[in-house]
PDB file of N, H, CA, C and O in Angstrom:
ATOM      1  N   MET A   1    -160.628 -11.857-175.193  1.00  0.00           N
ATOM      2  CA  MET A   1    -160.361 -10.102-175.696  1.00  0.00           C
ATOM      3  C   MET A   1    -159.099 -10.365-175.027  1.00  0.00           C
ATOM      4  O   MET A   1    -159.159 -11.067-174.018  1.00  0.00           O
ATOM      5  N   TYR A   2    -157.732  -9.840-175.483  1.00  0.00           N
ATOM      6  H   TYR A   2    -157.684  -9.270-176.303  1.00  0.00           H
ATOM      7  CA  TYR A   2    -156.481 -10.778-174.655  1.00  0.00           C
ATOM      8  C   TYR A   2    -155.794  -8.738-174.641  1.00  0.00           C
ATOM      9  O   TYR A   2    -156.401  -7.913-175.323  1.00  0.00           O
ATOM     10  N   TRP A   3    -154.815  -8.405-173.965  1.00  0.00           N
ATOM     11  H   TRP A   3    -154.321  -9.075-173.411  1.00  0.00           H
ATOM     12  CA  TRP A   3    -154.193  -6.909-174.067  1.00  0.00           C
ATOM     13  C   TRP A   3    -152.939  -7.125-173.799  1.00  0.00           C
ATOM     14  O   TRP A   3    -152.473  -7.372-172.687  1.00  0.00           O
ATOM     15  N   HIS A   4    -152.140  -7.001-175.202  1.00  0.00           N
ATOM     16  H   HIS A   4    -152.518  -6.800-176.106  1.00  0.00           H
ATOM     17  CA  HIS A   4    -150.084  -7.143-175.159  1.00  0.00           C
ATOM     18  C   HIS A   4    -149.829  -6.322-175.314  1.00  0.00           C
ATOM     19  O   HIS A   4    -150.614  -5.514-175.810  1.00  0.00           O
ATOM     20  N   TYR A   5    -148.966  -6.100-175.093  1.00  0.00           N
ATOM     21  H   TYR A   5    -148.328  -6.756-174.690  1.00  0.00           H
ATOM     22  CA  TYR A   5    -147.896  -5.082-174.412  1.00  0.00           C
ATOM     23  C   TYR A   5    -146.846  -4.863-175.809  1.00  0.00           C
ATOM     24  O   TYR A   5    -145.894  -5.625-175.982  1.00  0.00           O
ATOM     25  N   HIS A   6    -147.076  -4.014-176.526  1.00  0.00           N
ATOM     26  H   HIS A   6    -147.849  -3.395-176.385  1.00  0.00           H
ATOM     27  CA  HIS A   6    -145.917  -4.299-177.727  1.00  0.00           C
ATOM     28  C   HIS A   6    -144.070  -4.060-176.979  1.00  0.00           C
ATOM     29  O   HIS A   6    -143.263  -4.978-176.831  1.00  0.00           O
ATOM     30  N   LYS A   7    -143.964  -3.400-176.824  1.00  0.00           N
ATOM     31  H   LYS A   7    -144.619  -2.654-176.945  1.00  0.00           H
ATOM     32  CA  LYS A   7    -142.470  -3.928-176.095  1.00  0.00           C
ATOM     33  C   LYS A   7    -142.632  -5.390-175.783  1.00  0.00           C
ATOM     34  O   LYS A   7    -141.545  -5.673-175.280  1.00  0.00           O
ATOM     35  N   GLU A   8    -143.244  -6.302-175.790  1.00  0.00           N
ATOM     36  H   GLU A   8    -144.127  -6.073-176.199  1.00  0.00           H
ATOM     37  CA  GLU A   8    -142.931  -7.757-175.490  1.00  0.00           C
ATOM     38  C   GLU A   8    -143.428  -8.092-177.281  1.00  0.00           C
ATOM     39  O   GLU A   8    -142.770  -8.805-178.038  1.00  0.00           O
ATOM     40  N   GLU A   9    -143.943  -7.808-177.428  1.00  0.00           N
ATOM     41  H   GLU A   9    -144.478  -7.229-176.812  1.00  0.00           H
ATOM     42  CA  GLU A   9    -144.913  -8.700-178.840  1.00  0.00           C
ATOM     43  C   GLU A   9    -143.629  -7.788-179.983  1.00  0.00           C
ATOM     44  O   GLU A   9    -143.675  -8.023-181.191  1.00  0.00           O
ATOM     45  N   PHE A  10    -142.869  -7.074-179.577  1.00  0.00           N
ATOM     46  H   PHE A  10    -142.832  -6.883-178.596  1.00  0.00           H
ATOM     47  CA  PHE A  10    -141.549  -6.483-180.263  1.00  0.00           C
ATOM     48  C   PHE A  10    -140.157  -6.765-180.605  1.00  0.00           C
ATOM     49  O   PHE A  10    -139.239  -6.436-181.357  1.00  0.00           O
ATOM     50  N   ALA A  11    -140.691  -8.026-179.070  1.00  0.00           N
ATOM     51  H   ALA A  11    -141.436  -8.293-178.458  1.00  0.00           H
ATOM     52  CA  ALA A  11    -138.500  -7.893-178.714  1.00  0.00           C
ATOM     53  C   ALA A  11    -138.146  -8.995-179.828  1.00  0.00           C
ATOM     54  O   ALA A  11    -138.922  -9.725-180.444  1.00  0.00           O
ATOM     55  N   PRO A  12    -136.346  -8.874-179.930  1.00  0.00           N
ATOM     56  CA  PRO A  12    -136.528  -9.748-181.024  1.00  0.00           C
ATOM     57  C   PRO A  12    -137.193 -11.634-181.291  1.00  0.00           C
ATOM     58  O   PRO A  12    -137.590 -12.440-182.132  1.00  0.00           O
ATOM     59  N   ASN A  13    -136.902 -11.425-179.847  1.00  0.00           N
ATOM     60  H   ASN A  13    -136.580 -10.771-179.163  1.00  0.00           H
ATOM     61  CA  ASN A  13    -137.152 -12.931-180.437  1.00  0.00           C
ATOM     62  C   ASN A  13    -138.618 -13.692-180.405  1.00  0.00           C
ATOM     63  O   ASN A  13    -138.754 -14.915-180.375  1.00  0.00           O
ATOM     64  N   ARG A  14    -139.809 -12.612-180.418  1.00  0.00           N
ATOM     65  H   ARG A  14    -139.698 -11.618-180.442  1.00  0.00           H
ATOM     66  CA  ARG A  14    -141.102 -12.792-180.906  1.00  0.00           C
ATOM     67  C   ARG A  14    -141.656 -12.405-181.925  1.00  0.00           C
ATOM     68  O   ARG A  14    -142.598 -13.061-182.370  1.00  0.00           O
ATOM     69  N   ALA A  15    -141.165 -11.094-182.645  1.00  0.00           N
ATOM     70  H   ALA A  15    -140.400 -10.561-182.283  1.00  0.00           H
ATOM     71  CA  ALA A  15    -142.084 -10.466-183.591  1.00  0.00           C
ATOM     72  C   ALA A  15    -141.102 -10.302-184.067  1.00  0.00           C
ATOM     73  O   ALA A  15    -140.159 -10.254-183.277  1.00  0.00           O
ATOM     74  N   ASP A  16    -140.765 -10.123-185.624  1.00  0.00           N
ATOM     75  H   ASP A  16    -141.531 -10.162-186.266  1.00  0.00           H
ATOM     76  CA  ASP A  16    -140.673  -8.633-186.590  1.00  0.00           C
ATOM     77  C   ASP A  16    -141.201  -8.025-186.956  1.00  0.00           C
ATOM     78  O   ASP A  16    -141.397  -8.301-188.140  1.00  0.00           O
ATOM     79  N   PRO A  17    -141.883  -6.806-186.524  1.00  0.00           N
ATOM     80  CA  PRO A  17    -142.405  -6.191-187.577  1.00  0.00           C
ATOM     81  C   PRO A  17    -142.022  -5.432-188.173  1.00  0.00           C
ATOM     82  O   PRO A  17    -141.089  -4.863-187.607  1.00  0.00           O
ATOM     83  N   LYS A  18    -142.432  -4.730-189.928  1.00  0.00           N
ATOM     84  H   LYS A  18    -143.190  -5.192-190.388  1.00  0.00           H
ATOM     85  CA  LYS A  18    -141.980  -4.342-190.431  1.00  0.00           C
ATOM     86  C   LYS A  18    -142.996  -3.607-191.366  1.00  0.00           C
ATOM     87  O   LYS A  18    -143.892  -4.172-191.992  1.00  0.00           O
ATOM     88  N   LEU A  19    -142.785  -2.543-191.370  1.00  0.00           N
ATOM     89  H   LEU A  19    -142.057  -2.083-190.861  1.00  0.00           H
ATOM     90  CA  LEU A  19    -144.261  -1.339-191.951  1.00  0.00           C
ATOM     91  C   LEU A  19    -142.810  -0.469-193.629  1.00  0.00           C
ATOM     92  O   LEU A  19    -141.930   0.391-193.595  1.00  0.00           O
ATOM     93  N   PRO A  20    -143.428  -1.451-194.849  1.00  0.00           N
ATOM     94  CA  PRO A  20    -142.771  -1.333-195.529  1.00  0.00           C
ATOM     95  C   PRO A  20    -143.039   0.199-196.874  1.00  0.00           C
ATOM     96  O   PRO A  20    -142.476   0.855-197.749  1.00  0.00           O
ATOM     97  N   ILE A  21    -143.848   0.083-196.405  1.00  0.00           N
ATOM     98  H   ILE A  21    -144.306  -0.450-195.693  1.00  0.00           H
ATOM     99  CA  ILE A  21    -143.737   2.177-196.640  1.00  0.00           C
ATOM    100  C   ILE A  21    -142.685   2.926-196.339  1.00  0.00           C
ATOM    101  O   ILE A  21    -142.087   3.555-197.212  1.00  0.00           O
ATOM    102  N   LEU A  22    -142.384   2.943-195.239  1.00  0.00           N
ATOM    103  H   LEU A  22    -142.870   2.431-194.530  1.00  0.00           H
ATOM    104  CA  LEU A  22    -141.423   4.015-194.459  1.00  0.00           C
ATOM    105  C   LEU A  22    -139.919   3.283-194.643  1.00  0.00           C
ATOM    106  O   LEU A  22    -139.750   2.066-194.570  1.00  0.00           O
ATOM    107  N   SER A  23    -138.792   4.339-194.912  1.00  0.00           N
ATOM    108  H   SER A  23    -138.930   5.327-194.971  1.00  0.00           H
ATOM    109  CA  SER A  23    -137.914   4.047-194.652  1.00  0.00           C
ATOM    110  C   SER A  23    -137.184   3.383-193.985  1.00  0.00           C
ATOM    111  O   SER A  23    -136.259   4.192-193.913  1.00  0.00           O
ATOM    112  N   GLU A  24    -136.831   2.489-193.394  1.00  0.00           N
ATOM    113  H   GLU A  24    -137.582   1.832-193.453  1.00  0.00           H
ATOM    114  CA  GLU A  24    -135.681   2.088-192.109  1.00  0.00           C
ATOM    115  C   GLU A  24    -135.916   3.232-191.010  1.00  0.00           C
ATOM    116  O   GLU A  24    -136.779   3.365-190.143  1.00  0.00           O
ATOM    117  N   GLN A  25    -134.970   3.893-191.332  1.00  0.00           N
ATOM    118  H   GLN A  25    -134.269   3.785-192.036  1.00  0.00           H
ATOM    119  CA  GLN A  25    -134.556   5.099-190.352  1.00  0.00           C
ATOM    120  C   GLN A  25    -136.895   5.374-190.076  1.00  0.00           C
ATOM    121  O   GLN A  25    -137.124   5.723-188.918  1.00  0.00           O
ATOM    122  N   GLN A  26    -137.506   5.310-190.481  1.00  0.00           N
ATOM    123  H   GLN A  26    -137.319   5.026-191.421  1.00  0.00           H
ATOM    124  CA  GLN A  26    -138.761   6.430-190.036  1.00  0.00           C
ATOM    125  C   GLN A  26    -139.441   4.960-189.726  1.00  0.00           C
ATOM    126  O   GLN A  26    -140.484   5.188-189.112  1.00  0.00           O
ATOM    127  N   GLN A  27    -139.203   3.087-189.966  1.00  0.00           N
ATOM    128  H   GLN A  27    -138.356   2.902-190.464  1.00  0.00           H
ATOM    129  CA  GLN A  27    -140.144   2.701-189.801  1.00  0.00           C
ATOM    130  C   GLN A  27    -139.077   2.648-188.300  1.00  0.00           C
ATOM    131  O   GLN A  27    -139.826   2.723-187.326  1.00  0.00           O
ATOM    132  N   ASN A  28    -137.609   2.546-187.863  1.00  0.00           N
ATOM    133  H   ASN A  28    -137.000   2.486-188.654  1.00  0.00           H
ATOM    134  CA  ASN A  28    -137.268   2.191-186.331  1.00  0.00           C
ATOM    135  C   ASN A  28    -138.063   3.114-185.114  1.00  0.00           C
ATOM    136  O   ASN A  28    -138.432   2.943-183.952  1.00  0.00           O
ATOM    137  N   ALA A  29    -138.095   4.872-186.780  1.00  0.00           N
ATOM    138  H   ALA A  29    -137.795   5.011-187.724  1.00  0.00           H
ATOM    139  CA  ALA A  29    -138.481   5.870-185.108  1.00  0.00           C
ATOM    140  C   ALA A  29    -140.890   5.119-185.100  1.00  0.00           C
ATOM    141  O   ALA A  29    -141.909   5.299-184.434  1.00  0.00           O
ATOM    142  N   THR A  30    -140.786   4.947-185.372  1.00  0.00           N
ATOM    143  H   THR A  30    -139.958   4.801-185.912  1.00  0.00           H
ATOM    144  CA  THR A  30    -142.083   4.476-185.533  1.00  0.00           C
ATOM    145  C   THR A  30    -142.532   3.498-184.764  1.00  0.00           C
ATOM    146  O   THR A  30    -143.620   3.522-184.187  1.00  0.00           O
ATOM    147  N   LEU A  31    -141.214   2.034-184.692  1.00  0.00           N
ATOM    148  H   LEU A  31    -140.331   2.014-185.161  1.00  0.00           H
ATOM    149  CA  LEU A  31    -141.381   1.063-184.152  1.00  0.00           C
ATOM    150  C   LEU A  31    -141.260   1.468-182.764  1.00  0.00           C
ATOM    151  O   LEU A  31    -141.759   0.848-181.826  1.00  0.00           O
ATOM    152  N   LYS A  32    -140.592   2.513-182.672  1.00  0.00           N
ATOM    153  H   LYS A  32    -140.186   3.017-183.434  1.00  0.00           H
ATOM    154  CA  LYS A  32    -140.048   3.329-180.698  1.00  0.00           C
ATOM    155  C   LYS A  32    -141.572   3.210-179.837  1.00  0.00           C
ATOM    156  O   LYS A  32    -141.946   2.478-178.921  1.00  0.00           O
ATOM    157  N   LYS A  33    -142.331   4.476-180.738  1.00  0.00           N
ATOM    158  H   LYS A  33    -142.028   5.070-181.482  1.00  0.00           H
ATOM    159  CA  LYS A  33    -143.133   5.281-180.625  1.00  0.00           C
ATOM    160  C   LYS A  33    -144.559   3.850-180.280  1.00  0.00           C
ATOM    161  O   LYS A  33    -145.479   4.130-179.511  1.00  0.00           O
ATOM    162  N   LEU A  34    -144.494   2.401-180.983  1.00  0.00           N
ATOM    163  H   LEU A  34    -143.747   2.174-181.607  1.00  0.00           H
ATOM    164  CA  LEU A  34    -145.603   1.881-180.694  1.00  0.00           C
ATOM    165  C   LEU A  34    -145.025   1.044-179.654  1.00  0.00           C
ATOM    166  O   LEU A  34    -145.997   0.780-178.946  1.00  0.00           O
ATOM    167  N   GLU A  35    -143.726   0.318-179.015  1.00  0.00           N
ATOM    168  H   GLU A  35    -142.937   0.533-179.590  1.00  0.00           H
ATOM    169  CA  GLU A  35    -143.562  -0.101-178.306  1.00  0.00           C
ATOM    170  C   GLU A  35    -143.401   0.454-176.644  1.00  0.00           C
ATOM    171  O   GLU A  35    -142.550   0.106-175.826  1.00  0.00           O
ATOM    172  N   GLU A  36    -144.773   1.646-176.438  1.00  0.00           N
ATOM    173  H   GLU A  36    -145.464   1.929-177.103  1.00  0.00           H
ATOM    174  CA  GLU A  36    -145.907   1.440-174.898  1.00  0.00           C
ATOM    175  C   GLU A  36    -146.538   2.073-175.673  1.00  0.00           C
ATOM    176  O   GLU A  36    -146.682   3.292-175.761  1.00  0.00           O
ATOM    177  N   SER A  37    -147.127   0.875-176.545  1.00  0.00           N
ATOM    178  H   SER A  37    -147.010  -0.115-176.474  1.00  0.00           H
ATOM    179  CA  SER A  37    -148.139   0.954-176.856  1.00  0.00           C
ATOM    180  C   SER A  37    -149.404  -0.599-177.132  1.00  0.00           C
ATOM    181  O   SER A  37    -149.115  -1.599-177.788  1.00  0.00           O
ATOM    182  N   PHE A  38    -150.719  -0.358-176.434  1.00  0.00           N
ATOM    183  H   PHE A  38    -150.954   0.455-175.901  1.00  0.00           H
ATOM    184  CA  PHE A  38    -151.046  -1.527-176.440  1.00  0.00           C
ATOM    185  C   PHE A  38    -152.368  -2.563-177.290  1.00  0.00           C
ATOM    186  O   PHE A  38    -153.574  -2.371-177.441  1.00  0.00           O
ATOM    187  N   GLY A  39    -151.324  -3.835-177.766  1.00  0.00           N
ATOM    188  H   GLY A  39    -150.344  -3.991-177.643  1.00  0.00           H
ATOM    189  CA  GLY A  39    -152.853  -4.204-178.694  1.00  0.00           C
ATOM    190  C   GLY A  39    -153.841  -4.528-178.287  1.00  0.00           C
ATOM    191  O   GLY A  39    -154.068  -4.305-177.098  1.00  0.00           O
ATOM    192  N   LYS A  40    -154.855  -5.202-179.123  1.00  0.00           N
ATOM    193  H   LYS A  40    -154.670  -5.383-180.089  1.00  0.00           H
ATOM    194  CA  LYS A  40    -155.802  -6.410-177.896  1.00  0.00           C
ATOM    195  C   LYS A  40    -156.305  -7.047-179.453  1.00  0.00           C
ATOM    196  O   LYS A  40    -156.637  -6.440-180.471  1.00  0.00           O
ATOM    197  N   VAL A  41    -156.194  -8.803-179.119  1.00  0.00           N
ATOM    198  H   VAL A  41    -155.925  -9.297-178.292  1.00  0.00           H
ATOM    199  CA  VAL A  41    -156.669  -9.675-180.001  1.00  0.00           C
ATOM    200  C   VAL A  41    -157.787 -10.304-179.267  1.00  0.00           C
ATOM    201  O   VAL A  41    -157.842 -10.720-178.110  1.00  0.00           O
ATOM    202  N   ILE A  42    -159.046 -10.262-180.622  1.00  0.00           N
ATOM    203  H   ILE A  42    -159.002  -9.924-181.562  1.00  0.00           H
ATOM    204  CA  ILE A  42    -159.970 -10.730-180.139  1.00  0.00           C
ATOM    205  C   ILE A  42    -160.030 -12.236-180.700  1.00  0.00           C
ATOM    206  O   ILE A  42    -160.060 -12.649-181.859  1.00  0.00           O
ATOM    207  N   ILE A  43    -160.038 -12.995-179.306  1.00  0.00           N
ATOM    208  H   ILE A  43    -160.014 -12.659-178.364  1.00  0.00           H
ATOM    209  CA  ILE A  43    -160.305 -14.612-180.590  1.00  0.00           C
ATOM    210  C   ILE A  43    -162.092 -14.895-180.532  1.00  0.00           C
ATOM    211  O   ILE A  43    -162.985 -14.620-179.730  1.00  0.00           O
ATOM    212  N   THR A  44    -162.006 -15.620-181.906  1.00  0.00           N
ATOM    213  H   THR A  44    -161.281 -15.844-182.558  1.00  0.00           H
ATOM    214  CA  THR A  44    -163.932 -15.410-181.964  1.00  0.00           C
ATOM    215  C   THR A  44    -164.317 -17.197-182.296  1.00  0.00           C
ATOM    216  O   THR A  44    -165.228 -17.545-183.048  1.00  0.00           O
ATOM    217  N   SER A  45    -163.307 -18.258-181.475  1.00  0.00           N
ATOM    218  H   SER A  45    -162.566 -17.976-180.865  1.00  0.00           H
ATOM    219  CA  SER A  45    -163.652 -19.364-181.449  1.00  0.00           C
ATOM    220  C   SER A  45    -163.908 -19.997-180.397  1.00  0.00           C
ATOM    221  O   SER A  45    -163.781 -19.497-179.279  1.00  0.00           O
ATOM    222  N   ASN A  46    -164.227 -20.954-180.574  1.00  0.00           N
ATOM    223  H   ASN A  46    -164.330 -21.360-181.482  1.00  0.00           H
ATOM    224  CA  ASN A  46    -164.328 -21.968-179.163  1.00  0.00           C
ATOM    225  C   ASN A  46    -162.381 -22.200-179.029  1.00  0.00           C
ATOM    226  O   ASN A  46    -161.801 -22.332-180.107  1.00  0.00           O
ATOM    227  N   PRO A  47    -161.680 -22.228-177.977  1.00  0.00           N
ATOM    228  CA  PRO A  47    -160.403 -23.271-179.048  1.00  0.00           C
ATOM    229  C   PRO A  47    -160.753 -24.783-178.120  1.00  0.00           C
ATOM    230  O   PRO A  47    -160.067 -25.774-177.873  1.00  0.00           O
ATOM    231  N   ASN A  48    -161.784 -24.493-177.867  1.00  0.00           N
ATOM    232  H   ASN A  48    -162.342 -23.688-178.068  1.00  0.00           H
ATOM    233  CA  ASN A  48    -161.906 -26.126-177.335  1.00  0.00           C
ATOM    234  C   ASN A  48    -162.131 -27.013-178.505  1.00  0.00           C
ATOM    235  O   ASN A  48    -161.712 -28.167-178.412  1.00  0.00           O
ATOM    236  N   ASP A  49    -162.917 -26.525-179.926  1.00  0.00           N
ATOM    237  H   ASP A  49    -163.257 -25.588-180.002  1.00  0.00           H
ATOM    238  CA  ASP A  49    -163.650 -26.977-180.706  1.00  0.00           C
ATOM    239  C   ASP A  49    -162.972 -28.134-181.422  1.00  0.00           C
ATOM    240  O   ASP A  49    -161.985 -27.761-182.056  1.00  0.00           O
ATOM    241  N   LYS A  50    -163.234 -29.464-181.497  1.00  0.00           N
ATOM    242  H   LYS A  50    -164.035 -29.767-180.981  1.00  0.00           H
ATOM    243  CA  LYS A  50    -162.172 -30.351-182.386  1.00  0.00           C
ATOM    244  C   LYS A  50    -161.933 -29.389-183.949  1.00  0.00           C
ATOM    245  O   LYS A  50    -160.915 -28.800-184.313  1.00  0.00           O
ATOM    246  N   ALA A  51    -163.230 -29.502-184.629  1.00  0.00           N
ATOM    247  H   ALA A  51    -164.058 -29.980-184.333  1.00  0.00           H
ATOM    248  CA  ALA A  51    -162.932 -28.983-185.731  1.00  0.00           C
ATOM    249  C   ALA A  51    -163.539 -27.956-186.809  1.00  0.00           C
ATOM    250  O   ALA A  51    -164.418 -28.246-187.620  1.00  0.00           O
ATOM    251  N   PRO A  52    -162.694 -26.265-186.626  1.00  0.00           N
ATOM    252  CA  PRO A  52    -163.201 -25.031-185.927  1.00  0.00           C
ATOM    253  C   PRO A  52    -164.518 -25.732-188.150  1.00  0.00           C
ATOM    254  O   PRO A  52    -164.479 -26.787-188.784  1.00  0.00           O
ATOM    255  N   ILE A  53    -165.306 -24.460-188.380  1.00  0.00           N
ATOM    256  H   ILE A  53    -165.338 -23.603-187.865  1.00  0.00           H
ATOM    257  CA  ILE A  53    -165.977 -24.398-189.229  1.00  0.00           C
ATOM    258  C   ILE A  53    -165.139 -23.740-190.791  1.00  0.00           C
ATOM    259  O   ILE A  53    -165.451 -24.022-191.948  1.00  0.00           O
ATOM    260  N   PHE A  54    -163.951 -22.750-190.295  1.00  0.00           N
ATOM    261  H   PHE A  54    -163.698 -22.521-189.355  1.00  0.00           H
ATOM    262  CA  PHE A  54    -163.502 -21.460-190.542  1.00  0.00           C
ATOM    263  C   PHE A  54    -162.120 -21.847-190.242  1.00  0.00           C
ATOM    264  O   PHE A  54    -162.023 -22.342-189.119  1.00  0.00           O
ATOM    265  N   PRO A  55    -160.961 -21.773-190.933  1.00  0.00           N
ATOM    266  CA  PRO A  55    -160.134 -21.933-190.965  1.00  0.00           C
ATOM    267  C   PRO A  55    -159.340 -20.128-190.206  1.00  0.00           C
ATOM    268  O   PRO A  55    -159.482 -19.020-190.724  1.00  0.00           O
ATOM    269  N   PRO A  56    -158.673 -20.410-189.085  1.00  0.00           N
ATOM    270  CA  PRO A  56    -157.640 -19.302-188.191  1.00  0.00           C
ATOM    271  C   PRO A  56    -158.027 -18.297-189.064  1.00  0.00           C
ATOM    272  O   PRO A  56    -158.052 -18.920-190.126  1.00  0.00           O
ATOM    273  N   GLN A  57    -158.263 -17.453-189.258  1.00  0.00           N
ATOM    274  H   GLN A  57    -158.243 -16.947-188.395  1.00  0.00           H
ATOM    275  CA  GLN A  57    -158.337 -16.245-189.247  1.00  0.00           C
ATOM    276  C   GLN A  57    -157.625 -14.452-188.817  1.00  0.00           C
ATOM    277  O   GLN A  57    -158.131 -13.952-187.813  1.00  0.00           O
ATOM    278  N   GLU A  58    -156.696 -13.724-189.445  1.00  0.00           N
ATOM    279  H   GLU A  58    -156.285 -14.130-190.261  1.00  0.00           H
ATOM    280  CA  GLU A  58    -156.343 -12.995-188.487  1.00  0.00           C
ATOM    281  C   GLU A  58    -156.387 -11.516-188.949  1.00  0.00           C
ATOM    282  O   GLU A  58    -155.297 -11.270-189.467  1.00  0.00           O
ATOM    283  N   ILE A  59    -157.172 -10.464-188.975  1.00  0.00           N
ATOM    284  H   ILE A  59    -158.057 -10.664-188.554  1.00  0.00           H
ATOM    285  CA  ILE A  59    -157.853  -8.909-189.049  1.00  0.00           C
ATOM    286  C   ILE A  59    -156.735  -8.062-188.814  1.00  0.00           C
ATOM    287  O   ILE A  59    -156.483  -8.227-187.620  1.00  0.00           O
ATOM    288  N   GLU A  60    -155.887  -7.211-189.309  1.00  0.00           N
ATOM    289  H   GLU A  60    -156.091  -7.077-190.279  1.00  0.00           H
ATOM    290  CA  GLU A  60    -155.287  -6.671-188.758  1.00  0.00           C
ATOM    291  C   GLU A  60    -156.382  -5.497-188.822  1.00  0.00           C
ATOM    292  O   GLU A  60    -157.329  -5.444-189.607  1.00  0.00           O
ATOM    293  N   VAL A  61    -156.039  -4.551-187.804  1.00  0.00           N
ATOM    294  H   VAL A  61    -155.270  -4.594-187.166  1.00  0.00           H
ATOM    295  CA  VAL A  61    -157.096  -4.126-187.260  1.00  0.00           C
ATOM    296  C   VAL A  61    -156.043  -2.302-187.720  1.00  0.00           C
ATOM    297  O   VAL A  61    -154.930  -2.407-188.237  1.00  0.00           O
ATOM    298  N   GLN A  62    -156.581  -1.018-187.453  1.00  0.00           N
ATOM    299  H   GLN A  62    -157.484  -0.933-187.033  1.00  0.00           H
ATOM    300  CA  GLN A  62    -155.883   0.142-187.392  1.00  0.00           C
ATOM    301  C   GLN A  62    -156.431   1.091-186.703  1.00  0.00           C
ATOM    302  O   GLN A  62    -157.428   1.699-187.092  1.00  0.00           O
ATOM    303  N   HIS A  63    -155.691   1.367-185.344  1.00  0.00           N
ATOM    304  H   HIS A  63    -154.881   0.873-185.027  1.00  0.00           H
ATOM    305  CA  HIS A  63    -156.762   2.753-184.879  1.00  0.00           C
ATOM    306  C   HIS A  63    -156.908   3.759-185.777  1.00  0.00           C
ATOM    307  O   HIS A  63    -156.262   3.752-186.825  1.00  0.00           O
ATOM    308  N   PRO A  64    -157.843   4.816-185.443  1.00  0.00           N
ATOM    309  CA  PRO A  64    -158.454   5.738-186.171  1.00  0.00           C
ATOM    310  C   PRO A  64    -157.158   6.603-186.064  1.00  0.00           C
ATOM    311  O   PRO A  64    -156.734   6.863-187.190  1.00  0.00           O
ATOM    312  N   PHE A  65    -156.236   7.243-184.846  1.00  0.00           N
ATOM    313  H   PHE A  65    -156.581   7.033-183.931  1.00  0.00           H
ATOM    314  CA  PHE A  65    -155.574   8.463-184.982  1.00  0.00           C
ATOM    315  C   PHE A  65    -154.152   7.459-185.899  1.00  0.00           C
ATOM    316  O   PHE A  65    -153.574   8.033-186.822  1.00  0.00           O
ATOM    317  N   MET A  66    -153.915   6.631-185.682  1.00  0.00           N
ATOM    318  H   MET A  66    -154.384   6.165-184.932  1.00  0.00           H
ATOM    319  CA  MET A  66    -152.884   5.662-186.927  1.00  0.00           C
ATOM    320  C   MET A  66    -153.131   5.892-188.423  1.00  0.00           C
ATOM    321  O   MET A  66    -152.342   6.646-188.992  1.00  0.00           O
ATOM    322  N   VAL A  67    -154.201   5.299-189.189  1.00  0.00           N
ATOM    323  H   VAL A  67    -154.843   4.686-188.727  1.00  0.00           H
ATOM    324  CA  VAL A  67    -154.612   6.050-190.834  1.00  0.00           C
ATOM    325  C   VAL A  67    -153.771   6.768-190.860  1.00  0.00           C
ATOM    326  O   VAL A  67    -154.077   7.863-190.389  1.00  0.00           O
ATOM    327  N   ASN A  68    -152.950   6.698-191.148  1.00  0.00           N
ATOM    328  H   ASN A  68    -152.701   5.809-191.530  1.00  0.00           H
ATOM    329  CA  ASN A  68    -152.663   7.672-193.005  1.00  0.00           C
ATOM    330  C   ASN A  68    -151.183   8.475-192.079  1.00  0.00           C
ATOM    331  O   ASN A  68    -150.613   9.392-192.670  1.00  0.00           O
ATOM    332  N   THR A  69    -150.730   8.108-190.840  1.00  0.00           N
ATOM    333  H   THR A  69    -151.194   7.363-190.360  1.00  0.00           H
ATOM    334  CA  THR A  69    -149.754   9.235-190.799  1.00  0.00           C
ATOM    335  C   THR A  69    -148.909   8.613-191.190  1.00  0.00           C
ATOM    336  O   THR A  69    -149.198   7.553-191.744  1.00  0.00           O
ATOM    337  N   THR A  70    -146.977   9.165-191.019  1.00  0.00           N
ATOM    338  H   THR A  70    -146.742  10.026-190.569  1.00  0.00           H
ATOM    339  CA  THR A  70    -146.409   8.953-191.116  1.00  0.00           C
ATOM    340  C   THR A  70    -145.592   9.829-190.354  1.00  0.00           C
ATOM    341  O   THR A  70    -144.371   9.674-190.334  1.00  0.00           O
TER     342      THR A  70
END
């Protein structure tokens, strides 16, 4: 399990997060709030395996306090 600081993840040279259901102004305000939060990545495969059984998967997990909020 790896924690990461969203301010670093959302840096222009790292990620380009998009929130398509929000206007550009709402998106910018939301991302500004999220910058000071942390995220968690859970790796369920052994990175030393030569041939994984399944391809890598990324699951989006939403925090219960952030679901359906604008």
